[in-house]
Every structure is written in C-alpha cells, then in structure tokens.
C-alpha positions as CSV (number, residue, x, y, z in Angstrom):
1,M,38.2,-20.5,12.6
2,G,34.5,-21.3,13.0
3,K,33.1,-23.0,16.0
4,N,32.6,-26.7,16.1
5,K,29.0,-27.7,16.4
6,N,29.7,-29.3,19.8
7,E,31.3,-26.1,21.0
8,M,28.4,-23.9,20.0
9,S,26.3,-22.2,22.7
10,F,22.6,-22.5,23.0
11,L,22.1,-19.1,21.2
12,D,24.5,-20.2,18.5
13,H,22.4,-23.3,17.9
14,L,19.2,-21.1,17.7
15,E,20.9,-18.8,15.2
16,E,21.9,-21.8,13.1
17,L,18.4,-23.2,13.3
18,R,17.0,-19.9,12.3
19,W,18.9,-19.8,9.1
20,H,17.9,-23.4,8.2
21,L,14.3,-22.4,8.8
22,I,14.7,-19.2,6.7
23,R,16.1,-21.2,3.8
24,S,13.3,-23.8,4.1
25,F,10.6,-21.1,4.1
26,A,12.4,-19.4,1.2
27,A,12.2,-22.6,-0.8
28,I,8.5,-23.0,0.0
29,F,7.8,-19.4,-1.0
30,I,9.7,-19.6,-4.3
31,I,8.0,-22.8,-5.3
32,A,4.6,-21.3,-4.2
33,C,5.2,-18.3,-6.4
34,V,5.8,-20.6,-9.4
35,V,2.7,-22.6,-8.6
36,F,0.6,-19.4,-8.3
37,V,1.6,-18.4,-11.8
38,F,0.2,-21.7,-13.1
39,I,-2.6,-22.0,-10.6
40,Q,-5.4,-22.2,-13.2
41,P,-4.1,-25.3,-15.1
42,I,-3.0,-26.9,-11.8
43,Y,-6.6,-26.6,-10.5
44,K,-8.1,-27.9,-13.7
45,N,-5.7,-30.8,-14.2
46,L,-4.7,-31.7,-10.6
47,L,-6.9,-30.3,-7.8
48,I,-10.5,-30.9,-9.0
49,V,-10.0,-33.9,-11.2
50,H,-11.5,-36.2,-8.6
51,L,-14.9,-34.7,-9.6
52,D,-14.5,-36.2,-13.1
53,G,-16.1,-39.6,-13.5
54,D,-13.3,-40.5,-16.0
55,F,-10.6,-40.1,-13.4
56,V,-8.2,-43.1,-13.7
57,T,-9.0,-44.5,-10.2
58,Y,-12.7,-44.8,-11.0
59,H,-11.9,-46.7,-14.2
60,F,-9.6,-49.0,-12.3
61,F,-12.2,-49.7,-9.6
62,C,-14.9,-50.3,-12.3
63,D,-12.7,-52.7,-14.3
64,T,-11.6,-54.5,-11.1
65,F,-15.2,-55.1,-9.9
66,Q,-16.3,-56.1,-13.4
67,L,-13.4,-58.6,-13.5
68,I,-14.7,-60.4,-10.4
69,G,-18.3,-60.2,-11.7
70,V,-19.6,-57.5,-9.3
71,D,-21.7,-54.5,-10.2
72,S,-20.2,-51.2,-9.2
73,D,-21.3,-47.6,-8.9
74,F,-17.8,-46.6,-10.1
75,C,-18.8,-47.5,-13.6
76,G,-20.3,-44.5,-15.4
77,L,-19.8,-42.4,-12.2
78,T,-21.0,-38.8,-12.4
79,F,-20.6,-35.8,-10.1
80,D,-22.5,-32.6,-9.6
81,D,-19.1,-30.9,-10.0
82,E,-20.3,-27.3,-9.9
83,L,-18.3,-26.0,-7.0
84,I,-19.2,-22.5,-5.7
85,N,-17.5,-19.6,-4.1
86,T,-19.4,-17.3,-1.8
87,D,-16.6,-14.9,-0.7
88,V,-15.4,-11.8,-2.7
89,T,-11.8,-12.7,-2.0
90,G,-12.4,-16.4,-1.7
91,Q,-10.8,-17.6,-4.9
92,F,-7.8,-15.4,-4.6
93,T,-7.2,-16.4,-1.0
94,M,-7.7,-20.1,-1.9
95,A,-5.2,-19.8,-4.7
96,I,-2.6,-18.4,-2.4
97,W,-3.3,-21.1,0.2
98,S,-3.2,-23.9,-2.4
99,A,0.1,-22.5,-3.8
100,L,1.7,-22.5,-0.3
101,I,0.5,-26.1,0.4
102,L,1.9,-27.3,-2.9
103,G,5.1,-25.3,-2.2
104,F,5.5,-27.2,1.0
105,I,4.9,-30.5,-0.7
106,F,7.3,-29.9,-3.6
107,A,9.9,-28.4,-1.2
108,F,9.7,-31.3,1.2
109,P,13.0,-33.0,0.1
110,Y,14.8,-29.7,0.5
111,I,13.2,-29.1,4.0
112,I,14.4,-32.6,5.0
113,F,17.9,-31.7,3.6
114,E,18.0,-28.6,5.7
115,L,17.0,-30.6,8.8
116,W,19.8,-33.1,8.1
117,R,22.3,-30.2,7.7
118,F,21.3,-28.9,11.1
119,V,21.7,-32.3,12.8
120,A,24.7,-33.7,10.8
121,P,27.5,-31.7,12.4
122,G,26.7,-33.3,15.8
123,L,27.0,-36.8,14.4
124,S,30.2,-38.9,14.1
125,P,31.6,-39.3,10.5
126,K,30.2,-42.9,10.4
127,E,26.7,-41.8,11.5
128,R,26.8,-38.8,9.1
129,K,27.6,-41.1,6.2
130,K,24.7,-43.5,7.1
131,S,22.3,-40.6,7.8
132,R,22.5,-39.4,4.2
133,W,20.0,-42.1,3.3
134,F,17.5,-40.3,5.7
135,I,16.8,-37.6,3.0
136,F,16.1,-40.2,0.4
137,F,13.8,-42.5,2.6
138,A,12.0,-39.6,4.2
139,S,11.2,-38.1,0.7
140,L,10.3,-41.5,-0.7
141,L,7.9,-42.3,2.1
142,F,6.3,-38.9,1.9
143,F,5.7,-39.1,-1.9
144,V,4.5,-42.7,-1.7
145,G,1.9,-41.5,0.9
146,L,1.1,-38.5,-1.4
147,L,0.4,-40.7,-4.4
148,F,-1.6,-43.2,-2.3
149,S,-3.8,-40.4,-0.8
150,Y,-4.2,-38.7,-4.3
151,Y,-5.1,-41.8,-6.3
152,V,-6.8,-44.0,-3.6
153,I,-8.0,-42.0,-0.6
154,M,-9.2,-38.8,-2.2
155,P,-11.2,-40.6,-5.0
156,M,-12.9,-42.7,-2.4
157,S,-13.6,-39.7,-0.2
158,S,-15.0,-37.7,-3.2
159,Y,-17.2,-40.7,-4.2
160,F,-18.6,-41.1,-0.7
161,F,-19.2,-37.5,0.3
162,Y,-20.5,-36.2,-3.0
163,N,-23.0,-39.1,-3.3
164,F,-24.1,-39.3,0.3
165,Q,-27.6,-37.9,1.0
166,I,-29.7,-38.0,4.1
167,S,-32.8,-37.1,2.0
168,E,-33.5,-36.5,-1.7
169,G,-34.9,-33.2,-0.7
170,I,-31.5,-32.0,0.5
171,K,-29.2,-30.7,-2.3
172,N,-25.5,-30.5,-1.8
173,T,-24.0,-27.2,-2.9
174,I,-20.3,-27.6,-2.2
175,K,-18.0,-24.6,-1.7
176,V,-14.7,-24.9,-3.5
177,Q,-12.9,-24.1,-0.3
178,S,-14.4,-27.1,1.3
179,H,-13.3,-29.4,-1.5
180,I,-9.7,-28.0,-1.5
181,S,-9.6,-28.3,2.3
182,L,-10.6,-32.0,2.1
183,L,-7.9,-32.5,-0.6
184,T,-5.0,-30.8,1.2
185,N,-5.8,-32.3,4.6
186,T,-6.0,-35.8,3.0
187,L,-2.7,-35.3,1.1
188,L,-0.7,-33.9,4.0
189,G,-2.3,-36.2,6.6
190,V,-1.6,-39.5,4.8
191,S,1.9,-38.3,3.5
192,L,3.0,-37.5,7.1
193,V,1.6,-40.7,8.5
194,F,3.8,-42.6,6.0
195,E,6.8,-41.3,7.8
196,L,6.0,-43.7,10.6
197,P,9.0,-46.1,10.0
198,L,11.4,-43.1,10.3
199,I,9.7,-41.8,13.5
200,I,10.1,-45.3,15.0
201,Y,13.8,-45.4,13.9
202,F,14.6,-42.1,15.7
203,L,12.6,-43.0,18.8
204,S,14.5,-46.3,18.9
205,K,17.8,-44.5,18.5
206,L,16.9,-42.3,21.5
207,G,15.9,-45.4,23.5
208,L,12.4,-44.2,23.9
209,I,10.8,-47.3,22.4
210,T,12.0,-50.9,21.8
211,P,10.8,-53.7,19.5
212,T,9.5,-55.5,22.6
213,F,7.4,-52.4,23.4
214,L,6.1,-52.2,19.9
215,R,5.1,-55.9,19.9
216,K,3.5,-55.6,23.3
217,Y,1.3,-52.7,22.3
218,R,0.6,-54.0,18.7
219,K,-3.2,-54.4,19.5
220,H,-3.3,-50.9,20.9
221,A,-1.6,-49.6,17.8
222,L,-4.2,-51.4,15.7
223,V,-7.0,-49.5,17.5
224,I,-5.1,-46.2,17.0
225,V,-4.6,-46.9,13.3
226,L,-8.3,-47.7,12.9
227,I,-9.2,-44.4,14.6
228,L,-6.7,-42.6,12.4
229,A,-8.1,-44.3,9.3
230,A,-11.6,-43.3,10.4
231,I,-10.5,-39.6,10.6
232,I,-8.7,-39.6,7.3
233,T,-11.2,-41.5,5.2
234,P,-15.0,-41.5,4.7
235,P,-17.0,-43.4,7.4
236,D,-17.3,-46.7,5.6
237,V,-15.5,-49.9,6.4
238,A,-13.9,-50.5,3.0
239,S,-12.2,-47.1,2.9
240,Q,-10.9,-47.5,6.4
241,I,-9.4,-50.9,5.7
242,V,-7.7,-49.6,2.5
243,V,-6.0,-46.9,4.7
244,A,-5.4,-49.1,7.7
245,I,-3.5,-51.9,5.8
246,P,-0.5,-49.8,4.6
247,I,-0.2,-48.1,8.0
248,L,-0.1,-51.5,9.7
249,I,2.5,-52.7,7.2
250,L,4.5,-49.6,8.0
251,Y,4.2,-50.3,11.7
252,E,5.5,-53.9,11.2
253,I,8.4,-52.5,9.2
254,G,9.0,-50.1,12.1
255,I,9.3,-53.1,14.4
256,V,11.9,-54.7,12.2
257,I,13.8,-51.3,12.1
258,S,13.6,-50.9,15.9
259,K,14.9,-54.5,16.3
260,R,17.9,-53.7,14.1
261,V,18.6,-50.4,15.9
262,E,18.5,-52.2,19.3
263,K,20.9,-54.9,18.0
264,N,23.3,-52.2,16.7
265,L,23.2,-50.3,20.0
266,K,23.9,-53.5,22.0
267,K,26.7,-54.3,19.7
268,K,28.1,-50.8,20.1
269,L,27.9,-51.1,23.9
270,K,29.6,-54.5,23.9
271,N,32.5,-53.3,21.8
272,G,33.1,-50.3,23.7
C-alpha cells in the first residue's frame, strides 16, 4: 500500500516533485523537437511577421485611425526587414532556443497540470474538486496574455524600435537574435504577468495578502504597473497605457478574488 501524501517524508516529497519536473521537461523537449522540424515555416509565418507592413495589427491600427479622421504612420508601413546573423552557429543555436521557448509555451497547460497533480493529494476532496479549474484558468490567462503580446505589444515594439533614429546618418542593422530575443521576452513576460489574478488568489489563500491590503496599496501598485509597462513596451506613453490598462484590470479582478477568498475563510472559521 502506497504512502498517503500527508505521511510522506521530505525526501519522498522531493522524489515526487522530481518526477513531476521530469515529465514537464519531457513534454517541453518533445514539443520542442516537433517545432524544430518545422522551424523554417514557423519563423516565416509566425516569428518574423511583425516586420511585414501587411501584418493584421498594422491594418487594424490604420483603419481605426482613418475611421476617426487621424493620419497614421501605420498605413503603408514598411520595414527594413533584412535581419542579419554574424555568428557561424548563430542560426542553429537560435533555432534550438526558439524551439525550446515555443516548447514551453505549448506545454504550459501540461506543466500546470503536473503542478496541480503534485499539490492535489494534500488537498481535501472538496478543495481538490474546486482546484481543477486552476488548470483551465491558468492556461486561459497565459494564452490571453500571449495573444495580447503577439498582436498588440510586439507590433507596437517593432514599429517603434525599427523606425526610431537618433540621426539619419546612423543605419540600423538588426541581428536576428536581437529580434527573436525581443519577441520571446515580450511573449513570456506579458503572458506570465497575466497570471496576476491567480497569484493573488493563492497569496490570499495563504493569508499573506487581503483585499484591504490590495486596496490600501492600489496607488503603489499603479506605479509598479507603469514601471513594468515601461520595461515591457517601447518608451512611448501610448504603448505603456495599452499595456498598463489590462494589468490594472487584472489587479482589480484580483481584489474581487481576494475578497471572496477572505469571505470563504471567515465562513469556514465560523462554521468550524
């Protein structure tokens, strides 16, 4: 008869965690191998499309500005899209790195599932039943953040950085590694930030934060969000506002979640 999770020693827990991590890394590796096989069409159709003036977001911005009667640089946008590679092994290394990043992104729901499997045995049957939604909401928030960063933040970043010049005498010659680094950092950074409501939920469950605390430090949170937006986006006000708004909305959702958690905890203490 196997040990109950509550009866497991510290080393048993470590062994259990090790196997969850091994399965998670295996999932990332398998997906990365598949991605690597199709890396050329993936680069062409997904990873460098933000350097195409016909990208859907640029058309949307163009049509939106025209609708309100404002001229926009997004209309007829062109890029000097000749990315360069200066290292002998640069493209091969970058292909491997990109495959691993995409492997993590596509395996994210499974990684969350493995995390849930590790934690679930220590929960009561009622808590375990409720926590199954964790996998769905964690994955949903992650992929909403991914789509937001891919279709909004990355086009704005590409538009700003590729067209910014200190002087006409200085020509930008962009390394492909630099472009992919900007892309992957943006995708992962924004996607993980979108997990904020779940982070607030668990911190509230642990009693580390309360809705009163979140309301009290709302102004401080606003400053942190604006700093975070400045790091993630190009250094222009419009881009920072575009990023800051959904994060602030997620923060407000987090307050509602924290309030509900606190209410449930008080009810639980009262009943027993």
